N, CA, C and O atoms as a GROMACS GRO file, in nm:
protein
  260
    1ALA      N    1   0.062  -0.590   0.873
    1ALA     CA    2   0.100  -0.452   0.830
    1ALA      C    3  -0.002  -0.338   0.840
    1ALA      O    4   0.030  -0.227   0.883
    2GLU      N    5  -0.129  -0.369   0.799
    2GLU     CA    6  -0.226  -0.263   0.801
    2GLU      C    7  -0.248  -0.225   0.949
    2GLU      O    8  -0.245  -0.106   0.980
    3ALA      N    9  -0.272  -0.324   1.047
    3ALA     CA   10  -0.303  -0.291   1.184
    3ALA      C   11  -0.187  -0.220   1.249
    3ALA      O   12  -0.202  -0.118   1.316
    4ASN      N   13  -0.071  -0.277   1.227
    4ASN     CA   14   0.042  -0.206   1.291
    4ASN      C   15   0.088  -0.078   1.241
    4ASN      O   16   0.128   0.012   1.315
    5PHE      N   17   0.082  -0.070   1.108
    5PHE     CA   18   0.148   0.048   1.046
    5PHE      C   19   0.070   0.139   0.950
    5PHE      O   20   0.115   0.238   0.892
    6GLY      N   21  -0.062   0.086   0.944
    6GLY     CA   22  -0.150   0.170   0.838
    6GLY      C   23  -0.115   0.144   0.703
    6GLY      O   24  -0.158   0.213   0.611
    7ALA      N   25  -0.030   0.034   0.685
    7ALA     CA   26   0.002   0.006   0.544
    7ALA      C   27  -0.115  -0.069   0.467
    7ALA      O   28  -0.187  -0.152   0.523
    8GLY      N   29  -0.125  -0.039   0.354
    8GLY     CA   30  -0.201  -0.113   0.246
    8GLY      C   31  -0.119  -0.185   0.131
    8GLY      O   32  -0.040  -0.124   0.058
    9LEU      N   33  -0.142  -0.307   0.121
    9LEU     CA   34  -0.087  -0.376   0.013
    9LEU      C   35  -0.136  -0.328  -0.135
    9LEU      O   36  -0.250  -0.355  -0.172
   10ARG      N   37  -0.056  -0.266  -0.206
   10ARG     CA   38  -0.089  -0.223  -0.345
   10ARG      C   39  -0.082  -0.315  -0.450
   10ARG      O   40  -0.163  -0.324  -0.542
   11GLU      N   41   0.041  -0.398  -0.428
   11GLU     CA   42   0.050  -0.485  -0.556
   11GLU      C   43   0.148  -0.605  -0.501
   11GLU      O   44   0.228  -0.583  -0.411
   12MET      N   45   0.137  -0.723  -0.558
   12MET     CA   46   0.213  -0.833  -0.509
   12MET      C   47   0.249  -0.925  -0.633
   12MET      O   48   0.165  -0.957  -0.718
   13SER      N   49   0.375  -0.964  -0.634
   13SER     CA   50   0.432  -1.078  -0.729
   13SER      C   51   0.486  -1.182  -0.668
   13SER      O   52   0.472  -1.195  -0.547
   14ASP      N   53   0.556  -1.272  -0.740
   14ASP     CA   54   0.627  -1.364  -0.685
   14ASP      C   55   0.763  -1.297  -0.629
   14ASP      O   56   0.812  -1.348  -0.528
   15GLU      N   57   0.811  -1.211  -0.675
   15GLU     CA   58   0.942  -1.147  -0.644
   15GLU      C   59   0.940  -1.028  -0.549
   15GLU      O   60   1.036  -1.005  -0.476
   16SER      N   61   0.829  -0.949  -0.548
   16SER     CA   62   0.816  -0.815  -0.466
   16SER      C   63   0.669  -0.804  -0.404
   16SER      O   64   0.576  -0.882  -0.426
   17ALA      N   65   0.667  -0.700  -0.328
   17ALA     CA   66   0.543  -0.653  -0.281
   17ALA      C   67   0.536  -0.501  -0.276
   17ALA      O   68   0.641  -0.446  -0.244
   18THR      N   69   0.441  -0.433  -0.300
   18THR     CA   70   0.445  -0.281  -0.274
   18THR      C   71   0.345  -0.247  -0.175
   18THR      O   72   0.229  -0.286  -0.191
   19PHE      N   73   0.372  -0.191  -0.092
   19PHE     CA   74   0.295  -0.122   0.020
   19PHE      C   75   0.277   0.035   0.014
   19PHE      O   76   0.366   0.105  -0.034
   20SER      N   77   0.170   0.085   0.059
   20SER     CA   78   0.172   0.242   0.094
   20SER      C   79   0.154   0.252   0.254
   20SER      O   80   0.087   0.171   0.318
   21CYS      N   81   0.211   0.342   0.300
   21CYS     CA   82   0.174   0.362   0.443
   21CYS      C   83   0.233   0.511   0.481
   21CYS      O   84   0.323   0.564   0.416
   22PRO      N   85   0.171   0.566   0.589
   22PRO     CA   86   0.213   0.707   0.632
   22PRO      C   87   0.349   0.715   0.653
   22PRO      O   88   0.415   0.622   0.699
   23ALA      N   89   0.394   0.822   0.621
   23ALA     CA   90   0.546   0.847   0.618
   23ALA      C   91   0.618   0.838   0.744
   23ALA      O   92   0.736   0.804   0.745
   24LYS      N   93   0.548   0.869   0.859
   24LYS     CA   94   0.587   0.844   0.995
   24LYS      C   95   0.602   0.695   1.027
   24LYS      O   96   0.672   0.661   1.123
   25GLN      N   97   0.533   0.597   0.946
   25GLN     CA   98   0.540   0.444   0.981
   25GLN      C   99   0.636   0.380   0.893
   25GLN      O  100   0.649   0.258   0.908
   26VAL      N  101   0.710   0.443   0.797
   26VAL     CA  102   0.781   0.378   0.703
   26VAL      C  103   0.923   0.301   0.754
   26VAL      O  104   0.965   0.199   0.698
   27ALA      N  105   0.980   0.356   0.854
   27ALA     CA  106   1.103   0.300   0.924
   27ALA      C  107   1.036   0.170   0.989
   27ALA      O  108   1.089   0.063   0.959
   28GLY      N  109   0.935   0.168   1.070
   28GLY     CA  110   0.872   0.050   1.136
   28GLY      C  111   0.836  -0.061   1.039
   28GLY      O  112   0.867  -0.178   1.058
   29LEU      N  113   0.772  -0.018   0.940
   29LEU     CA  114   0.726  -0.112   0.845
   29LEU      C  115   0.852  -0.181   0.769
   29LEU      O  116   0.848  -0.298   0.732
   30ALA      N  117   0.956  -0.103   0.750
   30ALA     CA  118   1.068  -0.150   0.673
   30ALA      C  119   1.136  -0.272   0.784
   30ALA      O  120   1.169  -0.384   0.743
   31ASP      N  121   1.148  -0.233   0.908
   31ASP     CA  122   1.201  -0.328   0.996
   31ASP      C  123   1.127  -0.446   1.009
   31ASP      O  124   1.191  -0.552   1.004
   32TRP      N  125   0.990  -0.450   1.025
   32TRP     CA  126   0.895  -0.542   1.021
   32TRP      C  127   0.909  -0.633   0.905
   32TRP      O  128   0.914  -0.755   0.924
   33LEU      N  129   0.917  -0.582   0.788
   33LEU     CA  130   0.934  -0.657   0.674
   33LEU      C  131   1.055  -0.730   0.659
   33LEU      O  132   1.056  -0.846   0.616
   34ILE      N  133   1.166  -0.664   0.695
   34ILE     CA  134   1.293  -0.726   0.708
   34ILE      C  135   1.304  -0.849   0.804
   34ILE      O  136   1.361  -0.950   0.763
   35ALA      N  137   1.248  -0.842   0.938
   35ALA     CA  138   1.234  -0.932   1.015
   35ALA      C  139   1.153  -1.046   0.981
   35ALA      O  140   1.157  -1.148   1.049
   36ARG      N  141   1.065  -1.031   0.860
   36ARG     CA  142   0.992  -1.141   0.831
   36ARG      C  143   1.035  -1.199   0.687
   36ARG      O  144   0.960  -1.261   0.611
   37GLY      N  145   1.174  -1.164   0.663
   37GLY     CA  146   1.225  -1.235   0.549
   37GLY      C  147   1.256  -1.121   0.415
   37GLY      O  148   1.324  -1.152   0.317
   38ALA      N  149   1.204  -1.014   0.431
   38ALA     CA  150   1.228  -0.924   0.301
   38ALA      C  151   1.386  -0.910   0.297
   38ALA      O  152   1.451  -0.899   0.401
   39LYS      N  153   1.449  -0.909   0.161
   39LYS     CA  154   1.591  -0.898   0.134
   39LYS      C  155   1.626  -0.764   0.124
   39LYS      O  156   1.741  -0.730   0.147
   40SER      N  157   1.531  -0.674   0.089
   40SER     CA  158   1.557  -0.526   0.075
   40SER      C  159   1.434  -0.452   0.087
   40SER      O  160   1.330  -0.509   0.053
   41VAL      N  161   1.430  -0.335   0.129
   41VAL     CA  162   1.296  -0.246   0.145
   41VAL      C  163   1.340  -0.108   0.097
   41VAL      O  164   1.433  -0.048   0.151
   42THR      N  165   1.285  -0.068   0.014
   42THR     CA  166   1.301   0.065  -0.054
   42THR      C  167   1.161   0.155  -0.025
   42THR      O  168   1.052   0.102  -0.008
   43SER      N  169   1.182   0.283  -0.022
   43SER     CA  170   1.072   0.373   0.000
   43SER      C  171   1.087   0.493  -0.087
   43SER      O  172   1.198   0.529  -0.124
   44ALA      N  173   0.976   0.555  -0.121
   44ALA     CA  174   0.940   0.653  -0.215
   44ALA      C  175   0.822   0.736  -0.162
   44ALA      O  176   0.732   0.684  -0.097
   45ARG      N  177   0.827   0.860  -0.190
   45ARG     CA  178   0.698   0.952  -0.160
   45ARG      C  179   0.625   0.917  -0.273
   45ARG      O  180   0.678   0.894  -0.382
   46LEU      N  181   0.476   0.913  -0.247
   46LEU     CA  182   0.381   0.878  -0.340
   46LEU      C  183   0.301   1.018  -0.343
   46LEU      O  184   0.222   1.052  -0.254
   47ASP      N  185   0.335   1.105  -0.468
   47ASP     CA  186   0.257   1.233  -0.481
   47ASP      C  187   0.125   1.198  -0.531
   47ASP      O  188   0.035   1.264  -0.478
   48TYR      N  189   0.090   1.116  -0.615
   48TYR     CA  190  -0.029   1.079  -0.662
   48TYR      C  191  -0.044   0.930  -0.680
   48TYR      O  192   0.052   0.859  -0.712
   49ILE      N  193  -0.170   0.882  -0.657
   49ILE     CA  194  -0.189   0.726  -0.689
   49ILE      C  195  -0.300   0.726  -0.762
   49ILE      O  196  -0.399   0.788  -0.723
   50PHE      N  197  -0.299   0.658  -0.880
   50PHE     CA  198  -0.409   0.649  -0.992
   50PHE      C  199  -0.434   0.496  -0.994
   50PHE      O  200  -0.347   0.410  -0.996
   51GLN      N  201  -0.565   0.476  -0.994
   51GLN     CA  202  -0.613   0.330  -1.010
   51GLN      C  203  -0.719   0.328  -1.101
   51GLN      O  204  -0.792   0.424  -1.124
   52ALA      N  205  -0.730   0.192  -1.165
   52ALA     CA  206  -0.852   0.172  -1.270
   52ALA      C  207  -0.982   0.164  -1.213
   52ALA      O  208  -1.087   0.179  -1.276
   53GLU      N  209  -0.967   0.135  -1.071
   53GLU     CA  210  -1.115   0.136  -1.015
   53GLU      C  211  -1.120   0.227  -0.906
   53GLU      O  212  -1.026   0.240  -0.828
   54ASN      N  213  -1.245   0.301  -0.895
   54ASN     CA  214  -1.254   0.407  -0.814
   54ASN      C  215  -1.378   0.380  -0.735
   54ASN      O  216  -1.486   0.399  -0.790
   55ALA      N  217  -1.372   0.330  -0.591
   55ALA     CA  218  -1.493   0.286  -0.520
   55ALA      C  219  -1.580   0.381  -0.509
   55ALA      O  220  -1.697   0.343  -0.510
   56LEU      N  221  -1.560   0.517  -0.497
   56LEU     CA  222  -1.645   0.626  -0.475
   56LEU      C  223  -1.734   0.632  -0.603
   56LEU      O  224  -1.857   0.638  -0.597
   57TRP      N  225  -1.671   0.631  -0.708
   57TRP     CA  226  -1.748   0.656  -0.856
   57TRP      C  227  -1.843   0.530  -0.871
   57TRP      O  228  -1.960   0.536  -0.907
   58SER      N  229  -1.773   0.415  -0.838
   58SER     CA  230  -1.840   0.304  -0.862
   58SER      C  231  -1.976   0.305  -0.798
   58SER      O  232  -2.079   0.287  -0.863
   59ARG      N  233  -1.976   0.326  -0.671
   59ARG     CA  234  -2.092   0.320  -0.572
   59ARG      C  235  -2.196   0.443  -0.633
   59ARG      O  236  -2.318   0.426  -0.628
   60LEU      N  237  -2.145   0.553  -0.683
   60LEU     CA  238  -2.233   0.664  -0.724
   60LEU      C  239  -2.285   0.624  -0.840
   60LEU      O  240  -2.407   0.641  -0.852
   61ALA      N  241  -2.213   0.567  -0.948
   61ALA     CA  242  -2.258   0.525  -1.078
   61ALA      C  243  -2.351   0.413  -1.069
   61ALA      O  244  -2.439   0.401  -1.154
   62ALA      N  245  -2.339   0.329  -0.970
   62ALA     CA  246  -2.444   0.218  -0.934
   62ALA      C  247  -2.568   0.284  -0.889
   62ALA      O  248  -2.677   0.244  -0.932
   63ARG      N  249  -2.560   0.376  -0.812
   63ARG     CA  250  -2.688   0.453  -0.770
   63ARG      C  251  -2.771   0.532  -0.858
   63ARG      O  252  -2.894   0.538  -0.851
   64LEU      N  253  -2.697   0.591  -0.942
   64LEU     CA  254  -2.757   0.666  -1.059
   64LEU      C  255  -2.822   0.593  -1.163
   64LEU      O  256  -2.906   0.645  -1.237
   65GLY      N  257  -2.776   0.446  -1.171
   65GLY     CA  258  -2.817   0.352  -1.266
   65GLY      C  259  -2.767   0.373  -1.415
   65GLY      O  260  -2.800   0.294  -1.503
   0.00000   0.00000   0.00000
């Protein structure tokens, strides 16, 4: 999914998976997922993404000691 659509897997459980991808790639990613067995695919615009880990901050903090 990443190589074909620029999609990143954000979260996965037994029942579902959450991806983020560029808006222009959503339809292609949905078709790809359905062809591989997804029962349904929904999409929503992501205005903000907040994460517990921030790779940039972690590297800076490690360098600052």
